[in-house]
C-alpha distance (Angstrom), angle and dihedral (degrees) to the residues before:
residue distance angle dihedral
M1 . . .
T2 3.78 . .
T3 3.72 114.8 .
P4 3.81 127.8 -153.3
K5 3.73 87.9 -110.2
D6 3.81 91.7 55.2
R7 3.82 91.0 47.6
A8 3.80 91.1 49.0
R9 3.86 90.2 50.7
A10 3.77 91.3 47.2
L11 3.75 89.4 51.3
V12 3.77 94.1 50.1
Q13 3.82 89.0 48.6
S14 3.84 93.5 46.4
T15 3.85 117.4 118.0
P16 3.89 93.4 -137.4
L17 3.98 91.1 55.2
R18 3.84 91.5 43.8
L19 3.85 90.7 49.8
A20 3.77 92.4 47.6
V21 3.76 91.0 49.1
A22 3.74 91.6 46.9
L23 3.89 90.6 52.6
V24 3.78 92.5 46.9
I25 3.86 89.6 49.9
L26 3.77 90.1 48.3
F27 3.77 90.6 49.6
A28 3.83 91.6 46.5
V29 3.81 92.4 51.2
V30 3.70 95.6 46.3
S31 3.80 88.9 47.9
L32 3.83 91.6 49.0
L33 3.81 92.2 47.3
S34 3.75 91.3 46.8
L35 3.79 92.7 48.0
G36 3.74 92.2 44.8
A37 3.78 92.5 49.1
S38 3.72 91.0 51.3
Y39 3.75 91.9 49.2
L40 3.72 92.0 50.9
I41 3.80 94.0 47.8
I42 3.83 94.7 46.6
R43 3.89 90.6 45.1
D44 3.80 92.1 51.2
S45 3.83 89.4 46.8
F46 3.75 90.6 52.5
Q47 3.74 94.9 46.9
T48 3.82 90.7 45.7
T49 3.82 90.4 53.0
M50 3.83 91.9 47.2
E51 3.81 91.3 51.4
T52 3.72 92.1 49.6
D53 3.80 92.2 49.6
L54 3.79 90.0 50.8
R55 3.78 94.0 49.6
Q56 3.87 90.0 49.3
E57 3.83 90.1 48.1
L58 3.86 90.9 46.8
A59 3.81 88.7 51.4
G60 3.81 90.3 53.3
F61 3.86 91.3 53.8
Q62 3.70 91.2 48.2
A63 3.90 87.6 65.6
A64 3.88 90.5 69.0
P65 3.79 106.9 114.0
S66 3.81 98.9 -140.6
A67 3.80 143.2 12.1
G68 3.82 91.1 -104.1
A69 3.75 93.8 51.1
L70 3.80 88.7 48.6
A71 3.73 94.3 49.8
Q72 3.87 90.2 50.2
L73 3.83 90.4 52.6
I74 3.84 94.1 45.9
S75 3.87 90.5 48.6
A76 3.80 93.4 49.1
Q77 3.87 94.0 49.8
G78 3.83 93.6 38.1
A79 3.84 90.8 55.7
A80 3.92 89.2 57.5
T81 3.81 96.1 43.0
D82 3.78 127.3 85.6
P83 3.91 105.0 -128.6
E84 3.80 90.8 -146.0
R85 3.84 87.9 63.2
R86 3.82 100.5 33.0
I87 3.72 135.8 6.0
L88 3.79 124.1 -149.5
S89 3.81 113.1 -176.8
Y90 3.78 129.2 166.3
R91 3.86 121.0 175.7
S92 3.87 106.6 -161.6
P93 3.74 126.6 -141.7
D94 3.88 90.3 -98.1
G95 3.90 90.9 54.2
R96 3.82 99.9 -103.4
Y97 3.77 121.6 135.6
F98 3.84 127.1 -133.1
G99 3.70 131.3 -176.6
N100 3.85 131.6 40.5
G101 3.87 100.3 -60.2
V102 3.74 145.7 40.6
I103 3.82 125.7 -142.6
S104 3.79 105.3 -155.6
K105 3.84 133.6 171.5
S106 3.65 123.5 -130.5
G107 3.81 138.4 167.7
E108 3.84 90.3 -84.5
G109 3.81 94.7 48.5
F110 3.78 133.0 -94.9
R111 3.72 122.5 -11.3
V112 3.89 131.5 -163.6
L113 3.75 115.5 -143.7
S114 3.81 127.7 -179.8
F115 3.89 113.2 -118.0
P116 2.95 126.4 -101.9
E117 3.90 96.8 -3.9
G118 3.82 93.0 56.4
E119 3.87 94.7 -139.2
D120 3.78 111.1 165.8
L121 3.75 109.5 -118.4
S122 3.86 97.3 168.4
E123 3.89 92.6 115.8
D124 3.84 90.2 63.0
P125 3.74 116.8 89.4
Y126 3.85 116.5 -118.6
L127 3.74 137.0 179.4
A128 3.93 105.8 -146.9
L129 3.84 140.4 -172.6
T130 3.81 121.1 -164.5
A131 3.88 127.5 -165.4
N132 3.89 134.1 171.9
L133 3.80 108.2 -123.4
H134 3.82 129.5 177.2
G135 3.90 90.8 -17.3
G136 3.79 95.5 -50.0
Q137 3.78 134.5 83.1
L138 3.76 124.5 -105.0
T139 4.06 120.9 -159.3
I140 3.73 123.4 -175.1
A141 3.79 116.6 -176.8
N142 3.83 130.9 178.0
S143 3.79 123.6 -158.3
R144 3.82 114.7 -107.1
E145 3.73 90.4 -153.2
Q146 3.89 90.8 115.0
I147 3.76 89.4 57.4
E148 3.75 91.7 46.0
E149 3.82 89.4 50.2
L150 3.82 88.5 49.4
G151 3.95 87.9 60.3
E152 3.83 89.4 50.2
L153 3.80 91.1 47.6
F154 3.75 91.0 53.8
L155 3.76 92.3 46.6
N156 3.85 88.5 53.8
I157 3.70 88.8 50.7
L158 3.85 89.3 52.1
L159 3.78 92.5 49.4
L160 3.89 98.7 43.1
S161 3.79 95.4 38.1
V162 3.71 122.3 21.3
L163 3.84 98.6 34.3
P164 3.80 94.8 48.5
T165 3.78 90.8 44.0
T166 3.80 90.4 51.4
A167 3.77 91.5 47.5
I168 3.79 91.5 50.5
A169 3.77 92.8 48.0
L170 3.79 89.9 49.6
A171 3.69 92.4 52.2
A172 3.91 90.9 46.5
G173 3.77 89.5 48.2
L174 3.90 91.7 51.5
V175 3.85 90.5 50.0
I176 3.88 90.9 48.8
S177 3.71 93.3 45.8
R178 3.77 93.7 48.8
R179 3.84 87.2 55.4
S180 3.79 93.1 48.2
G181 3.79 88.9 40.2
R182 3.76 92.2 61.2
R183 3.71 91.5 52.5
I184 3.68 92.8 47.2
E185 3.81 89.9 49.4
A186 3.75 90.0 53.3
V187 3.85 88.3 56.3
G188 3.80 90.0 44.3
R189 3.84 94.5 50.9
T190 3.85 90.6 50.3
L191 3.79 92.3 49.7
E192 3.80 88.6 48.6
R193 3.74 93.0 51.6
L194 3.82 89.0 47.6
T195 3.77 90.3 51.7
D196 3.76 89.9 49.8
G197 3.70 90.8 57.8
D198 3.80 101.3 -96.2
L199 3.79 100.4 128.8
S200 3.74 94.4 173.0
A201 4.01 89.9 69.7
R202 3.82 113.2 120.6
V203 3.81 132.0 -179.2
G204 3.77 92.8 -144.7
K205 3.71 125.6 -165.4
M206 3.77 114.6 -22.5
P207 3.82 119.1 -129.6
G208 3.85 117.9 -116.2
R209 3.76 131.8 25.3
A210 3.70 122.5 -21.5
D211 3.82 113.7 -92.8
D212 3.81 141.3 138.0
L213 3.88 92.0 -60.3
S214 3.74 89.6 54.6
T215 3.79 90.0 51.0
I216 3.83 92.0 49.6
S217 3.83 91.4 49.0
V218 3.77 89.6 53.7
Q219 3.81 91.6 48.3
V220 3.81 89.1 48.8
D221 3.76 92.8 52.7
R222 3.85 90.8 47.6
M223 3.72 89.1 51.2
A224 3.68 94.5 48.7
A225 3.81 91.0 48.7
A226 3.75 91.3 51.5
Q227 3.83 91.1 46.4
Q228 3.79 90.1 50.5
S229 3.76 91.6 49.4
S230 3.77 92.0 46.7
T231 3.87 93.6 47.1
N232 3.70 92.3 49.2
A233 3.71 91.0 50.7
L234 3.88 90.5 48.0
R235 3.78 90.7 50.7
Q236 3.78 91.5 48.3
V237 3.80 90.7 48.8
S238 3.88 91.1 48.2
A239 3.78 91.5 48.1
D240 3.79 91.4 47.4
I241 3.87 89.7 48.6
A242 3.87 91.4 47.7
H243 3.84 91.2 48.7
D244 3.75 94.4 46.2
L245 3.83 99.6 42.1
K246 3.73 104.8 30.5
T247 3.73 95.6 69.2
P248 3.91 97.8 47.6
I249 3.82 91.0 47.2
Q250 3.86 90.4 51.4
R251 3.81 89.3 48.9
V252 3.79 91.5 51.0
A253 3.75 87.9 52.1
V254 3.84 93.0 48.4
L255 3.77 90.7 47.3
L256 3.87 90.8 51.7
N257 3.84 89.5 50.6
R258 3.79 91.3 51.7
A259 3.74 91.2 47.0
R260 3.83 91.7 53.5
E261 3.82 89.8 51.0
L262 3.81 94.3 54.7
P263 3.90 111.4 112.8
N264 3.76 125.0 -109.7
L265 3.80 95.8 17.7
P266 3.77 114.8 165.6
D267 3.80 114.8 -111.5
E268 3.83 90.2 -116.4
I269 3.76 94.0 56.5
G270 3.79 90.3 45.7
T271 3.67 90.2 53.7
T272 3.73 93.7 48.9
L273 3.74 91.3 47.5
D274 3.84 90.3 53.7
Q275 3.85 88.9 50.4
A276 3.74 93.1 51.7
G277 3.75 89.2 47.2
Q278 3.73 91.0 55.5
E279 3.89 92.3 46.0
T280 3.86 88.5 50.9
A281 3.75 90.2 52.3
G282 3.75 89.8 49.2
I283 3.81 89.6 50.5
V284 3.75 91.7 52.7
A285 3.81 92.6 46.7
T286 3.80 90.3 50.3
F287 3.74 92.3 48.3
Q288 3.77 92.3 47.7
S289 3.88 91.5 50.3
L290 3.86 91.9 49.1
L291 3.75 91.4 50.1
Q292 3.85 92.3 48.6
I293 3.81 91.2 50.1
A294 3.78 90.6 49.8
Q295 3.87 90.9 48.5
I296 3.88 92.0 49.1
E297 3.84 93.4 47.5
G298 3.76 90.0 45.7
G299 3.73 91.8 67.1
S300 3.74 121.6 -68.7
P301 3.73 108.0 -158.0
R302 3.79 107.5 -108.7
N303 3.81 92.5 -174.3
R304 3.79 84.7 80.8
F305 3.70 95.9 59.0
Q306 3.78 117.5 121.6
P307 3.73 134.6 -171.2
V308 3.81 108.7 -83.2
D309 3.86 125.5 -163.5
L310 3.74 98.1 -129.6
G311 3.95 89.0 -174.1
A312 3.72 92.8 59.8
L313 3.84 94.1 41.1
A314 3.90 89.4 52.5
A315 3.75 90.7 48.0
T316 3.69 91.0 52.9
L317 3.81 96.4 48.3
V318 3.73 93.5 46.0
E319 3.82 89.9 53.3
V320 3.85 89.9 50.0
Y321 3.71 92.7 50.0
E322 3.81 98.8 42.6
P323 3.78 96.2 87.2
S324 3.84 90.2 52.0
A325 3.71 89.7 49.1
E326 3.76 95.0 49.9
E327 3.72 90.3 46.9
S328 3.86 90.7 53.8
G329 3.83 92.9 42.7
H330 3.79 95.9 -109.2
A331 3.74 127.0 137.1
L332 3.81 112.2 -133.7
T333 3.68 118.8 -171.0
L334 3.86 140.3 170.1
S335 3.77 126.9 -143.0
N336 3.81 121.0 -169.6
T337 3.78 116.7 154.8
H338 3.82 94.7 177.6
N339 3.79 116.5 100.9
G340 3.78 111.1 -139.1
A341 3.70 134.8 12.8
V342 3.97 118.7 -18.6
E343 3.80 98.3 -154.7
V344 3.78 130.2 -169.9
L345 3.83 128.5 173.4
G346 3.74 111.1 -109.7
D347 3.81 153.3 83.1
K348 3.77 110.6 -48.9
V349 3.87 92.9 -152.7
L350 3.71 94.3 50.7
L351 3.76 93.1 43.0
G352 3.85 88.4 51.5
Q353 3.81 89.6 52.2
V354 3.76 92.1 52.6
L355 3.76 91.3 54.8
A356 3.72 92.3 43.6
N357 3.84 93.4 50.6
L358 3.84 89.1 49.1
I359 3.89 92.7 52.2
E360 3.74 94.2 42.6
N361 3.84 91.6 51.4
A362 3.77 89.9 50.2
L363 3.74 91.4 50.1
R364 3.65 95.8 45.7
H365 3.87 100.3 44.3
T366 3.86 101.6 39.2
P367 3.80 123.8 77.8
T368 3.82 125.2 -113.4
G369 3.80 113.7 -73.0
S370 3.84 93.8 32.6
G371 3.84 121.2 136.6
I372 3.80 122.2 -128.7
A373 3.81 115.1 -164.8
V374 3.75 122.3 -167.2
A375 3.83 113.2 -164.4
L376 3.73 140.7 179.8
R377 3.79 127.7 -157.7
K378 3.76 126.6 -179.2
T379 3.78 130.4 -161.0
A380 3.81 133.4 172.5
T381 3.85 89.7 -91.4
S382 3.81 108.1 24.4
V383 3.82 145.4 32.8
T384 3.90 113.1 -146.9
L385 3.75 121.0 -157.9
S386 3.79 115.6 -169.1
V387 3.82 136.2 -178.8
A388 3.80 115.0 -166.1
D389 3.72 132.9 179.3
D390 3.84 138.0 178.5
G391 3.73 97.0 -132.4
P392 3.82 129.7 113.8
G393 3.84 93.5 -66.2
I394 3.76 127.2 -156.9
P395 3.71 122.9 -73.1
T396 3.75 117.0 -109.7
Q397 3.81 95.0 -116.3
E398 3.90 90.7 52.3
R399 3.80 98.7 50.5
D400 3.76 96.2 89.1
K401 3.77 92.7 43.6
V402 3.81 95.3 53.2
L403 3.88 86.5 65.1
R404 3.87 89.3 64.4
R405 3.72 119.1 96.8
L406 3.79 117.0 -92.4
Y407 3.79 92.3 0.2
R408 3.83 115.8 143.1
L409 3.69 133.5 -178.0
E410 3.86 116.2 -115.8
Q411 3.72 93.6 -115.4
S412 3.80 89.4 47.5
R413 3.79 99.5 56.5
T414 3.88 92.1 88.1
T415 3.77 93.0 57.2
P416 3.85 126.5 78.0
G417 3.68 120.8 -91.4
S418 3.82 144.3 84.8
G419 3.81 102.1 -114.6
L420 3.76 90.5 -112.8
G421 3.76 103.6 102.5
L422 3.83 98.0 90.7
S423 3.73 90.4 38.4
L424 3.65 91.8 57.3
V425 3.93 89.8 46.2
A426 3.78 89.5 51.8
V427 3.86 94.2 50.9
I428 3.82 92.2 45.8
A429 3.75 91.6 48.0
D430 3.81 91.8 50.2
L431 3.82 89.3 51.2
H432 3.76 89.1 54.2
D433 3.87 94.6 45.5
A434 3.73 89.4 -117.1
R435 3.80 122.9 149.4
L436 3.76 111.2 -125.6
E437 3.83 118.0 -154.8
L438 3.83 130.2 178.8
G439 3.81 112.5 -158.9
D440 3.85 144.7 163.7
N441 3.85 116.9 -86.0
H442 3.79 93.7 -167.8
P443 2.90 91.6 -98.9
G444 3.84 114.8 14.4
L445 3.68 137.1 11.6
I446 3.85 130.1 -58.6
V447 3.75 121.4 -166.6
K448 3.76 117.4 -164.0
L449 3.80 129.6 -169.2
A450 3.77 115.3 -169.6
F451 3.82 110.3 -162.2
P452 3.80 126.2 -167.5
A453 3.77 110.0 -102.3
V454 3.81 115.8 -111.1
P455 3.93 108.9 -98.8
G456 3.74 109.3 -96.6
K457 3.78 94.8 15.2
G458 3.79 101.8 99.0
Q459 3.71 125.7 161.6
A460 3.87 114.8 -59.8
């Protein structure tokens, strides 16, 4: 059953929501860049204008004929000017100050004081120009308060425009993505049911206007209908083949048995009949394996899967094959370091057949005295079953080929078998969503199957 946490995770991982978030982030970034560029351009323009005005005003004061005239002019204008808005300061050659402000140097740097009150204005931002005139020093400074207010204005625009717009766009994207997500979930559930073997699953008509999702749902339904038709035809053909060939093959086997029981048979004929019987048994085994592969690929119902204790299953099969291993001179061992059940979700019969095929392959294709190690390893997310031997192994370039049906290595053609053992293992592994890997055991072959862990059954 889907929990709210699962739905929230699916919503966060949904493509529509991610696209909506990406577009909103793109809009926000472009808006911030545009707003920032506008602020920098206007701020630089204001500052350039202020610098130009200061230079022009300074040039006007430079026209004063003497230090006394300049001091009187600065005193007159300074008396009518607010020092917090504009500073006019002239230090005459004799060290006296005129105007409405004093620029003094202290141990901490320069300070701005109102004149004659002495109020400290150092915290206020100013843009200033200084020049030496008539043996004294003239300083003109204009407050940068307008530029500072411009920054606050743009910050207010950001808070009252860009951020609310971004929030509204995110909310709208969330609503739209949830609507699209429900439609995508419908397609996903249908595909999951089809994967689990329910070939009657259909998406059906999608709500809302016709769009690309509606087109995809129609195509999925058409594909499902075609797959169901093909699977039904395959099953019918398989049933017909089984019905038509099973009886004749069994009759051949019965006739061969009767022929072997005839009295006074020459030894050569008896040997030939024995070989024919073995070949007939091989035909039956190959035929049964091919049918089983076709049935599994035709859609084995996964909804009948149950938790299977792979540790107990491995222990049982190792015990079953121990007499055969001792008889052929092999050492068959089992390693399972996990205490308790090692569960995977699947079909117990098919999983048992996987392990049986791997053990039989190792017994058949390794020389006497070889070791065969069955091992189980469990982590929080997976259960790995491995069967390793120290025999001749399989060349790297042949490992993909041995998973094909009826493919046999050149050195294995003289040994019994149909070439379907690993093919059947690959099909069953795919049915159980297990990752199959053939590797080098240095020496020998190691076959690993990594199964997904049963939900809620993490590593102990």
